[in-house]
C-alpha positions as CSV (number, residue, x, y, z in Angstrom):
1,M,53.5,70.8,24.7
2,L,52.7,69.0,27.9
3,Q,49.0,68.8,27.0
4,S,49.9,67.2,23.6
5,I,51.9,64.5,25.4
6,V,49.0,63.7,27.8
7,V,46.5,63.5,25.0
8,F,48.7,61.2,22.9
9,T,49.2,58.9,25.9
10,L,45.5,58.6,26.5
11,I,44.9,57.8,22.9
12,L,47.5,55.0,23.0
13,F,46.0,53.6,26.2
14,M,42.5,53.6,24.7
15,L,43.8,51.9,21.6
16,N,45.4,49.2,23.7
17,L,42.2,48.6,25.6
18,L,40.3,48.4,22.4
19,S,42.8,45.8,21.0
20,I,42.5,43.7,24.1
21,A,38.7,43.8,23.9
22,I,38.8,42.7,20.3
23,L,41.0,39.7,21.2
24,V,38.9,38.7,24.1
25,F,35.7,38.7,22.1
26,A,37.3,37.0,19.2
27,F,38.7,34.0,21.0
28,R,36.4,33.7,24.1
29,P,38.7,31.8,26.4
30,W,36.1,31.5,29.2
31,R,34.2,29.0,27.1
32,F,36.6,26.3,28.3
33,F,35.8,27.0,32.0
34,F,32.1,27.2,31.3
35,Y,32.1,23.9,29.3
36,S,34.1,22.0,31.9
37,Y,31.9,23.2,34.7
38,H,28.4,22.9,33.3
39,S,28.9,20.0,30.8
40,R,31.2,17.7,32.7
41,T,30.9,14.0,31.7
42,V,32.2,10.8,33.4
43,K,35.5,9.8,31.8
44,V,36.5,6.2,31.2
45,G,39.4,6.5,33.7
46,E,37.0,7.3,36.5
47,L,35.2,4.0,36.1
48,E,38.4,2.0,35.3
49,R,36.8,1.3,31.9
50,S,33.6,2.3,30.0
51,L,30.3,0.9,31.2
52,V,29.0,-0.2,27.8
53,S,30.4,-0.2,24.2
54,N,28.9,-0.5,20.8
55,D,31.8,-2.8,20.0
56,V,30.8,-6.4,21.1
57,D,34.4,-7.6,21.6
58,V,35.2,-4.6,23.8
59,A,32.0,-5.1,25.8
60,L,32.9,-8.8,26.3
61,D,36.4,-8.0,27.6
62,Q,35.0,-5.3,29.9
63,S,32.3,-7.7,31.2
64,N,34.9,-10.0,32.7
65,N,36.7,-7.3,34.6
66,L,34.2,-4.6,35.5
67,T,33.4,-5.2,39.1
68,R,36.4,-7.0,40.7
69,N,40.2,-7.0,40.9
70,Y,42.2,-9.9,42.4
71,D,45.2,-10.0,44.7
72,L,47.9,-12.6,44.7
73,D,45.9,-15.0,46.9
74,G,42.8,-14.8,44.7
75,Q,40.8,-12.7,47.1
76,C,38.2,-10.3,45.7
77,H,38.2,-6.5,46.1
78,R,35.7,-4.0,44.8
79,T,36.9,-1.6,42.2
80,E,36.9,1.6,44.1
81,A,35.8,3.8,41.2
82,L,32.6,1.8,40.9
83,L,31.4,3.2,44.2
84,R,31.3,6.7,42.7
85,S,28.0,7.3,40.8
86,P,28.2,9.4,37.7
87,R,26.1,12.5,37.3
88,R,22.6,11.6,36.2
89,T,21.5,13.3,32.9
90,Q,18.0,14.8,32.9
91,G,15.6,13.2,30.6
92,L,16.3,9.6,31.5
93,N,12.8,8.3,31.6
94,H,13.1,4.5,31.8
95,K,15.0,2.0,33.9
96,Q,16.2,-1.5,32.9
97,R,18.7,-3.9,34.3
98,L,22.2,-4.4,33.1
99,S,24.1,-7.6,33.9
100,F,27.8,-8.3,33.5
101,A,29.7,-11.5,33.9
102,S,31.8,-11.4,37.1
103,P,34.0,-14.1,38.5
104,C,33.2,-13.1,42.1
105,S,29.5,-12.6,41.8
106,A,28.9,-15.7,43.9
107,L,29.6,-13.5,46.9
108,G,26.2,-11.9,46.5
109,D,27.4,-8.2,46.5
110,S,25.6,-5.6,44.5
111,V,26.7,-2.2,43.1
112,V,24.3,0.5,41.8
113,L,25.3,2.3,38.7
114,D,23.6,5.1,36.7
115,V,24.6,6.1,33.2
116,S,23.9,9.3,31.3
117,D,22.9,7.9,27.9
118,P,20.3,5.1,27.7
119,L,21.2,2.7,24.9
120,Q,18.7,0.5,23.2
121,G,18.9,-3.1,24.5
122,I,21.1,-2.2,27.5
123,L,19.4,-2.5,30.9
124,V,20.4,0.4,33.1
125,G,19.7,2.2,36.3
126,E,19.1,-0.7,38.7
127,T,21.1,-2.9,40.9
128,L,23.7,-5.2,39.3
129,K,22.6,-8.7,40.3
130,R,24.0,-12.1,39.6
131,P,25.4,-12.0,36.1
132,F,24.9,-14.5,33.3
133,G,27.2,-15.7,30.6
134,T,28.9,-13.4,28.1
135,E,27.4,-15.1,25.2
136,H,23.9,-14.3,26.5
137,F,25.1,-10.7,27.2
138,V,26.0,-10.3,23.5
139,Q,22.7,-11.7,22.4
140,L,20.9,-9.1,24.6
141,Q,23.0,-6.3,23.1
142,K,22.0,-7.3,19.6
143,Y,18.4,-8.4,20.0
144,G,17.2,-7.3,23.5
145,R,15.8,-9.6,26.1
146,P,13.4,-12.3,24.8
147,E,10.7,-12.8,27.3
148,K,9.9,-16.5,26.6
149,Q,13.6,-17.4,26.8
150,S,14.1,-15.7,30.1
151,Q,11.2,-17.8,31.6
152,N,13.1,-21.0,31.0
153,L,16.3,-20.0,32.7
154,T,17.3,-20.0,36.4
155,F,20.5,-18.7,37.8
156,G,22.5,-20.3,40.6
157,A,24.6,-18.4,43.1
158,E,27.7,-20.0,41.8
159,N,27.4,-20.5,38.1
160,D,28.2,-17.9,35.4
161,R,26.0,-19.8,32.9
162,P,22.2,-20.1,33.0
163,Q,20.7,-23.4,33.9
164,E,17.6,-24.9,32.3
165,S,14.7,-25.4,34.6
166,G,12.1,-26.8,32.1
167,P,11.2,-30.3,31.3
168,N,14.3,-30.8,29.2
169,A,16.7,-30.0,32.1
170,T,19.8,-32.1,32.3
171,S,19.7,-32.8,36.1
172,D,19.4,-36.5,35.4
173,Q,22.7,-36.5,33.4
174,R,25.3,-37.8,35.8
175,S,29.0,-37.7,35.2
176,C,31.6,-38.4,37.8
177,L,34.8,-36.3,37.7
178,S,37.8,-37.7,39.6
179,L,41.0,-35.8,40.1
180,E,44.3,-37.1,41.4
181,V,47.4,-35.1,42.1
182,V,50.2,-37.1,40.6
183,S,53.1,-34.8,41.3
184,G,54.0,-31.8,43.5
185,P,53.7,-31.1,47.3
186,S,50.2,-32.6,47.5
187,C,51.0,-35.7,45.4
188,G,48.5,-38.5,46.1
189,L,45.6,-36.2,46.9
190,Q,42.3,-37.4,45.3
191,C,38.8,-36.1,45.1
192,S,35.6,-36.8,43.1
193,V,32.5,-34.8,42.3
194,L,29.3,-35.7,40.6
195,S,27.9,-33.4,37.9
196,T,24.6,-32.8,39.7
197,S,26.4,-31.8,42.9
198,T,27.8,-28.7,41.2
199,V,24.4,-27.1,41.4
200,K,25.1,-26.6,45.1
201,E,28.6,-25.1,44.8
202,P,31.4,-24.6,42.3
203,F,34.4,-27.0,42.3
204,T,37.6,-25.0,42.9
205,L,41.3,-25.7,42.9
206,G,43.5,-23.5,45.1
207,R,45.9,-23.1,47.9
208,V,43.6,-21.8,50.6
209,P,40.2,-22.9,52.0
210,P,37.4,-23.3,50.9
211,S,38.9,-24.8,47.7
212,N,37.6,-28.3,47.1
213,L,41.0,-29.5,46.0
214,L,43.4,-27.9,48.5
215,L,46.9,-27.8,47.1
216,K,49.8,-27.1,49.5
217,D,51.9,-25.5,46.8
218,L,53.2,-21.9,47.2
219,E,53.1,-21.5,43.4
220,V,49.4,-22.1,43.4
221,S,47.1,-19.0,43.9
222,G,44.6,-18.9,46.7
223,K,41.8,-19.4,44.2
224,H,43.6,-20.8,41.1
225,A,41.1,-22.5,38.8
226,R,37.5,-23.7,38.7
227,I,35.8,-26.7,37.1
228,N,32.2,-26.3,36.0
229,W,29.6,-28.8,34.7
230,N,28.1,-27.2,31.6
231,S,24.6,-28.7,31.6
232,N,23.8,-27.3,28.1
233,K,26.8,-29.0,26.4
234,L,27.0,-31.9,28.9
235,R,30.7,-31.5,29.6
236,W,33.2,-30.5,32.3
237,E,35.0,-27.2,31.7
238,L,38.1,-25.9,33.3
239,V,38.5,-22.1,33.8
240,D,41.6,-20.3,35.1
241,M,40.5,-17.8,37.8
242,G,43.1,-15.2,37.1
243,S,45.9,-17.1,38.7
244,L,49.3,-15.6,39.2
245,N,51.3,-18.4,37.5
246,G,48.7,-19.6,35.1
247,T,47.1,-23.0,34.3
248,L,48.1,-25.5,31.7
249,L,45.9,-28.2,30.2
250,N,48.0,-30.9,28.5
251,S,51.0,-28.5,28.5
252,R,49.0,-25.7,26.8
253,P,48.1,-22.5,28.7
254,I,44.4,-21.7,29.2
255,N,44.8,-18.6,31.4
256,H,44.1,-15.1,30.1
257,P,46.9,-14.1,27.6
258,G,47.5,-10.7,29.2
259,S,50.6,-11.1,31.4
260,G,49.7,-10.3,35.0
261,S,46.2,-9.2,34.1
262,R,44.6,-11.5,36.7
263,Q,41.6,-11.8,34.4
264,W,39.7,-15.1,34.1
265,G,40.5,-17.3,31.1
266,N,38.0,-18.9,28.7
267,P,36.3,-22.2,29.6
268,V,38.1,-25.2,28.1
269,E,36.5,-28.7,27.8
270,L,38.0,-31.5,29.9
271,A,38.3,-35.1,28.8
272,S,39.3,-38.3,30.6
273,G,43.0,-38.6,30.6
274,D,43.8,-34.9,30.6
275,K,46.6,-33.5,32.7
276,I,46.1,-30.2,34.5
277,T,49.2,-28.3,35.6
278,V,49.0,-25.5,38.2
279,G,52.2,-23.8,39.3
280,T,55.2,-25.6,37.9
281,T,55.2,-28.9,39.8
282,S,51.6,-29.8,40.7
283,N,50.1,-32.0,38.0
284,I,46.6,-33.3,38.3
285,Y,45.3,-36.4,36.4
286,V,41.6,-36.2,35.2
287,H,39.3,-39.2,35.0
288,I,35.7,-38.8,33.8
289,S,33.2,-41.6,33.9
290,S,29.5,-41.8,33.1
291,Q,27.3,-42.6,36.0
292,N,23.8,-42.1,34.5
293,D,22.6,-45.4,35.9
294,H,24.9,-46.0,38.8
295,L,24.1,-44.1,41.9
296,V,24.9,-45.9,45.1
297,P,21.7,-47.9,45.9
298,F,22.0,-47.2,49.6
299,G,23.0,-44.4,51.9
300,V,26.6,-43.5,52.4
301,G,28.1,-41.2,55.0
302,M,31.9,-40.5,55.1
303,T,33.8,-38.2,57.4
304,S,37.1,-37.7,59.1
305,D,39.0,-35.5,61.5
306,P,42.8,-35.5,62.3
307,M,42.0,-34.6,66.0
308,S,45.2,-32.6,65.6
309,L,45.1,-30.8,69.0
310,R,44.4,-33.7,71.3
311,R,48.0,-34.4,72.4
312,G,48.7,-31.6,74.8
313,G,48.2,-29.0,72.1
314,K,50.8,-30.6,69.9
315,K,49.7,-30.8,66.3
316,F,50.2,-34.0,64.4
317,P,49.4,-34.9,60.8
318,M,46.4,-36.7,59.3
319,E,47.4,-40.2,58.3
320,D,44.0,-41.7,57.6
321,V,42.5,-42.2,54.1
322,C,38.9,-43.4,53.6
323,Y,37.3,-43.9,50.2
324,Y,34.5,-45.6,48.3
325,Q,33.6,-46.4,44.7
326,W,30.3,-47.7,43.3
327,P,30.3,-49.3,40.9
328,L,33.9,-50.4,40.1
329,P,35.0,-49.3,36.7
330,G,33.4,-51.6,34.2
331,I,32.1,-53.9,36.9
332,D,28.4,-53.2,37.4
333,Q,26.8,-54.0,40.8
334,F,30.1,-54.3,42.6
335,G,31.5,-51.6,44.9
336,V,34.2,-51.1,47.5
337,F,34.4,-49.1,50.8
338,G,37.6,-48.8,52.6
339,I,39.8,-47.2,55.3
340,C,43.6,-47.1,55.5
341,D,45.3,-45.8,58.7
342,G,48.9,-44.9,58.1
343,H,51.8,-45.0,60.6
344,G,55.1,-43.3,60.0
345,G,53.4,-41.1,57.4
346,V,50.4,-41.0,55.1
347,E,52.1,-42.2,51.9
348,A,51.4,-45.9,52.5
349,A,47.8,-45.2,53.2
350,K,47.5,-43.1,50.0
351,S,49.1,-45.9,47.9
352,A,47.0,-48.6,49.4
353,S,43.7,-46.7,49.0
354,K,44.6,-46.2,45.3
355,I,46.0,-49.6,44.4
356,L,43.6,-51.9,46.4
357,P,40.4,-50.9,44.6
358,E,42.2,-51.1,41.2
359,M,43.3,-54.7,42.0
360,V,39.8,-55.7,43.0
361,A,38.4,-54.3,39.8
362,T,41.1,-56.0,37.7
363,I,40.4,-59.4,39.2
364,L,36.6,-59.0,38.8
365,S,37.0,-57.9,35.2
366,D,37.5,-61.6,34.5
367,S,34.0,-62.8,33.8
368,V,34.6,-66.3,35.0
369,K,35.8,-65.1,38.5
370,R,33.0,-62.6,38.6
371,E,30.3,-65.2,37.8
372,R,31.8,-67.5,40.4
373,V,31.5,-64.8,43.1
374,V,27.8,-64.2,42.1
375,S,26.9,-67.8,42.0
376,Q,28.7,-69.0,45.1
377,H,28.1,-65.8,47.1
378,D,31.7,-65.7,48.2
379,C,34.6,-63.4,47.2
380,S,37.3,-64.7,49.6
381,D,39.7,-65.5,46.8
382,V,39.2,-62.1,45.2
383,L,39.9,-60.2,48.4
384,R,43.0,-62.4,49.2
385,D,44.5,-61.9,45.8
386,A,43.8,-58.2,45.8
387,F,45.6,-57.7,49.1
388,S,48.6,-59.8,47.9
389,Q,48.9,-57.9,44.6
390,T,48.5,-54.6,46.5
391,E,51.4,-55.5,48.8
392,A,53.5,-56.5,45.8
393,H,52.9,-53.2,44.0
394,M,53.5,-50.9,47.1
395,D,56.9,-49.4,47.4
396,N,56.7,-48.2,51.0
397,Y,59.7,-49.4,53.0
398,Y,59.5,-47.1,56.0
399,E,55.8,-46.4,56.2
400,G,52.9,-48.8,56.6
401,C,49.1,-48.7,57.0
402,T,46.1,-50.7,58.1
403,A,43.7,-51.7,55.4
404,T,40.0,-52.5,55.8
405,L,38.0,-53.1,52.6
406,L,34.3,-54.0,52.5
407,L,33.2,-55.4,49.1
408,V,29.5,-55.1,48.4
409,W,27.7,-56.6,45.4
410,A,24.2,-57.3,44.2
411,D,22.7,-60.4,42.5
412,A,20.0,-60.7,39.9
413,D,17.3,-60.5,42.6
414,D,18.7,-57.2,43.9
415,S,19.8,-58.7,47.1
416,L,23.0,-57.3,48.5
417,F,26.0,-59.2,49.8
418,A,28.9,-57.9,51.8
419,Q,32.3,-59.4,52.7
420,C,35.3,-57.7,54.4
421,A,39.0,-58.2,54.4
422,N,41.5,-56.4,56.7
423,V,45.0,-56.1,58.1
424,G,45.6,-54.0,61.2
425,D,43.1,-52.5,63.7
426,S,40.7,-50.5,61.5
427,A,37.4,-52.3,62.3
428,C,34.1,-53.0,60.6
429,F,30.8,-54.4,61.7
430,I,27.4,-55.0,60.1
431,N,24.1,-55.0,61.9
432,V,21.4,-57.0,60.3
433,D,17.9,-57.4,61.9
434,G,19.4,-56.3,65.2
435,K,22.2,-58.8,65.0
436,Q,25.7,-57.5,65.3
437,I,28.3,-59.2,63.0
438,K,32.0,-58.3,63.4
439,M,33.6,-58.3,59.9
440,T,37.3,-57.7,60.9
441,E,39.9,-59.0,63.3
442,D,42.3,-57.0,65.5
443,H,45.9,-57.5,64.5
444,K,47.6,-55.8,67.3
445,I,50.6,-57.6,68.9
446,S,48.8,-57.9,72.1
447,S,45.7,-59.7,70.6
448,Y,45.3,-63.4,71.3
449,S,44.9,-64.4,67.6
450,E,48.1,-62.8,66.6
451,R,50.1,-64.4,69.4
452,V,48.7,-67.8,68.3
453,R,49.7,-67.1,64.7
454,M,53.2,-66.1,65.6
455,E,53.7,-69.2,67.8
456,G,52.9,-71.2,64.7
457,T,55.9,-69.5,62.9
458,G,58.3,-71.0,65.5
459,E,59.1,-67.5,66.9
460,P,56.6,-66.9,69.7
461,L,56.4,-63.5,71.5
462,K,58.1,-63.2,74.8
463,D,56.1,-62.6,78.0
464,G,55.1,-58.9,78.2
465,E,56.2,-58.2,74.7
466,T,53.7,-55.9,73.0
467,R,55.7,-54.4,70.1
468,L,57.9,-55.6,67.3
469,C,60.5,-53.2,65.9
470,G,58.6,-50.4,67.7
471,L,55.2,-51.3,66.1
472,N,52.1,-52.5,67.9
473,L,50.7,-54.1,64.7
474,A,51.7,-57.5,63.4
475,R,49.8,-57.2,60.1
476,M,49.9,-54.3,57.7
477,L,50.5,-53.2,54.1
478,G,53.9,-51.6,53.4
479,D,56.6,-51.4,56.1
480,K,58.8,-53.6,53.9
481,F,62.0,-52.8,55.8
482,V,60.7,-54.2,59.1
483,K,59.2,-57.2,57.3
484,Q,62.6,-58.0,56.1
485,Q,64.0,-57.7,59.6
486,D,61.3,-59.9,61.3
487,S,59.4,-62.6,59.5
488,R,56.5,-62.5,62.0
489,F,55.1,-59.5,60.3
490,S,52.5,-60.3,57.7
491,S,50.2,-58.7,55.0
492,E,47.9,-61.7,54.9
493,P,44.3,-60.4,55.4
494,Y,41.6,-61.7,57.6
495,I,38.6,-62.6,55.5
496,S,35.1,-62.4,57.0
497,Q,32.0,-64.4,56.4
498,V,29.6,-63.3,53.7
499,V,26.5,-61.3,55.0
500,R,23.3,-61.3,52.9
501,I,21.3,-58.1,53.2
502,N,17.6,-58.0,52.3
503,K,15.5,-54.9,51.7
504,T,13.6,-55.5,54.9
505,S,16.6,-56.3,57.2
506,R,17.1,-52.7,58.4
507,A,20.8,-53.3,58.0
508,F,23.7,-50.9,58.3
509,A,27.5,-51.1,58.4
510,L,30.2,-49.0,60.0
511,L,33.9,-48.9,59.1
512,A,36.3,-46.8,61.2
513,S,39.9,-46.3,62.1
514,D,41.0,-46.9,65.7
515,G,40.5,-43.3,66.6
516,L,36.8,-44.1,66.9
517,W,37.1,-47.5,68.5
518,D,39.5,-46.2,71.2
519,V,36.6,-44.3,72.8
520,I,33.4,-45.9,71.4
521,S,32.5,-49.6,71.7
522,F,30.5,-51.5,69.0
523,K,27.5,-51.5,71.4
524,K,27.5,-47.8,72.0
525,A,27.9,-47.1,68.2
526,I,24.8,-49.2,67.5
527,Q,22.8,-47.3,70.2
528,I,23.8,-44.0,68.5
529,V,22.8,-45.2,65.1
530,V,19.4,-46.5,66.3
531,Q,18.7,-43.2,68.1
532,M,19.7,-41.1,65.1
533,R,17.5,-43.3,62.7
534,E,14.5,-42.6,64.9
535,R,15.2,-38.9,65.3
536,Y,15.7,-38.3,61.6
537,S,13.2,-40.9,60.2
538,N,11.3,-38.3,58.3
539,D,14.3,-36.3,57.1
540,K,14.6,-36.4,53.3
541,G,18.3,-35.5,53.4
542,N,21.2,-37.9,53.5
543,L,20.6,-39.7,56.8
544,A,23.9,-41.7,56.5
545,E,25.8,-38.4,56.4
546,K,24.1,-37.1,59.6
547,I,24.8,-40.4,61.4
548,A,28.4,-40.3,60.4
549,D,28.8,-36.7,61.6
550,V,27.1,-37.6,65.0
551,L,29.5,-40.5,65.5
552,L,32.5,-38.4,64.7
553,N,31.3,-35.6,67.1
554,E,30.9,-38.2,69.8
555,A,34.5,-39.3,69.4
556,R,35.6,-35.7,69.5
557,T,33.5,-35.1,72.7
558,L,35.1,-38.2,74.3
559,R,38.5,-36.6,73.4
560,T,40.0,-39.3,71.2
561,K,43.7,-38.8,70.7
562,D,44.1,-40.3,67.3
563,N,43.1,-39.5,63.7
564,T,39.5,-40.6,63.2
565,S,37.8,-41.6,60.0
566,L,34.6,-43.5,59.4
567,I,32.2,-44.7,56.7
568,F,28.6,-45.4,57.5
569,L,26.4,-47.4,55.1
570,D,22.7,-47.4,55.6
571,F,21.2,-50.2,53.6
572,D,17.7,-49.1,54.5
573,T,17.8,-45.7,52.7
574,T,18.6,-44.4,49.2
575,S,21.7,-42.4,48.3
576,T,22.1,-38.7,47.5
577,V,25.9,-38.9,47.2
578,P,28.3,-39.2,44.2
579,P,29.3,-42.8,43.2
580,C,32.9,-42.2,44.4
581,G,34.7,-40.3,47.0
582,V,38.0,-40.0,48.9
583,H,38.7,-38.4,52.3
584,P,42.4,-37.9,53.0
């Protein structure tokens, strides 16, 4: 009986083993382990997104976001997953280059990627260099790389689009883009850029340096938007750079529609009169003018420095504004160059630097007045009226500024004429054939000419009196409150003589705020200019810019304690600068 039980148990055990074996061989569960170990492929999630796609729209979307992510300040970070290289598949026997559009490719970084499946028309296996536009990328996907076309394209370190380098290049097309912040924390800020200058670097709007238009607005991203000159379509284009709060053009959003995606938007054409809104309060007015035939016919150097750590380490604000414009809008062969030095704040200087050139242009738009200036070689009436109208239009009661404006014009013989008007102590002089001509008058309370003028009003200064209502200037623009309190203040400008400048006169002019003249005399400034001209006589760069920088550095070395701004005009050289500019 016991033997029968043992035999029966053994038979059941063997049947169970046989059943298990049949199940194992029937379903083969180990194939999953074997497959995952020996046939593992790179998943989309490991690369943040797939490298290439047969769907053109998907590829385009990926191309804008493949290599970078952005933080709230617009700073760039590598996508960590891109630093992991997928497993190379055997049998890959050719290498080509794959380029994607990347907003941050101007930084010059490169990432090596290998892919397991070579696709026709996609260039793989080599370093990702500077990308080109997404439209060109789609064309390569469809048709491959055309050899002849690639020979006519050059790529800059800052542009996403190819630039033509052949005989039909548009480098001679010149368009001047001017931006003015009309509302927000940086209201009054102005800047200009010439289309050809964008070849050197992109023009950016943002809250942190090195943005070209630096907006002190907490609602603006560190790198908020960029303006490009499209040389193929000959137009300015605005692109949102994945900003946090978006960008509006004429009240319409142009940023990427994905909320919080931090992806770049599509380029949108700009036109004169457009309004750009960044954040919620910063509005920027756009003005575009054609400058194909109107480069400044002489060298221009403009620079400034707040010298903000000169007073015992105490920081103080920049209250100077210097500007130039050639030619005036609609007024060929006339240009203005000016400096305004504010006191009590910078708002009066900003207002004067904007209104004064507009008034000069408005007066000269009268053909009769313009012809009178050209025929008589004198613009005294124009300058006097422009100052009077500027003072009338300014609404600055508790702030004021000096104003020095040099008007330069050309006659039919291409001779240049210059005449200056000023209130305050920002000075200008011209050197012609080695002869120094002072173009301004000092309007400090302590100056002899101002004491004589105030005596003529019947209210002479007392002995030892050097200030009126706490101010050391007797003439200025703005300060309407103190002008109401004391009639001895004036906005009547000093008008200089007219200086004729020939091509062989080796002439130059220097305008500067008192931060320069406090430490450098006219004579020393002339010596520095002459030395720099000799040193850089064979330099093909902008000699005027170099001289302006040297003069500013000299004032810095001599430890000037005031804001310093200057404009240097070299009538003996040609210009490489845009036809307009502003330095706040």
